[in-house]
N, C-alpha and C positions, 0 to 999 in steps of 0.2 A: 564366242568365235566372231571374227570380223565378217562383215558383210562382203559379198562378192564385188569384185571390181566391175562386174557387169551391171550392178545396181546403179540407179540414177544418183543416189547419195550414199557415200560410205559413212557408216555410223561408228566406225572404230577409230580411236585416236591413234596418232603416230606412235605414241608411247606404248599403248596396248598392243599394237601390231609388232613393235620391236620386241616387247616382252614375250609374245607368243613365238616369234622367230627364234629368239634366244633359247627358249625352252625346247623347240624342235632341234636346234643345233646341238644342245646339250645331250639330247637323246642319241645323237649320232656320234658324238665324240668318243674316242677310245675304240671304236669299231674299225674293222678293216676287211678288205676283200669281200667275199661273198656275203658275210654277215652284214657289212655296211650297206651293200646294195639291197639286200632283202629288207633291212630296216627302213632305208630310204623309200623303197617302193611301197611299203606298208603305210608309212607316214603320208606319202603323196596320195595314195588312194583315199586315205581318211580326210586329209586337209585341203587338197587341191580343189579349186573351183573351176578348172578348165578341163578341156577334153583329154588332157594328158593323164588325168587321174586314173582313168581306166587302164592306162599303160604303165602305171607305177611312176609317173612323172617323166617318162621317156619322151623327149622332144622330137626324136628322130633326126635325120640329116636336114640341115638347112643351109641356105646360102646367105650372103650379105644382102641386106635389105628386106629380109623376111621376118625378123624379130625386132622387138623394141631395142632402141639404140644402146642402152646400158648393158643389156644381155649380150647383144651382138659384139660390142666392144670387148667385153670380158671374154667371150668365147673365142674370138679370133685373135686375142692377145696370147692365148695359151699355146705352148709348143706341143706339137703332136709327135 
């Protein structure tokens, strides 16, 4: 498992991190609706290293300027 982004030095390679993310994504593919949400929440509780882990990965509402730029750009590009 990759070290936390909170650590002074990240000991996981970019390739290893990409492989782990691909595995998590594969676990979610093919699911839909409540099953997808439940699986996502379980994976977030197990693998997340931030405070959202306790909430199953739920970020809650946020405004521009509150998140890292790539996440913010992706979130606000979505049509609601």
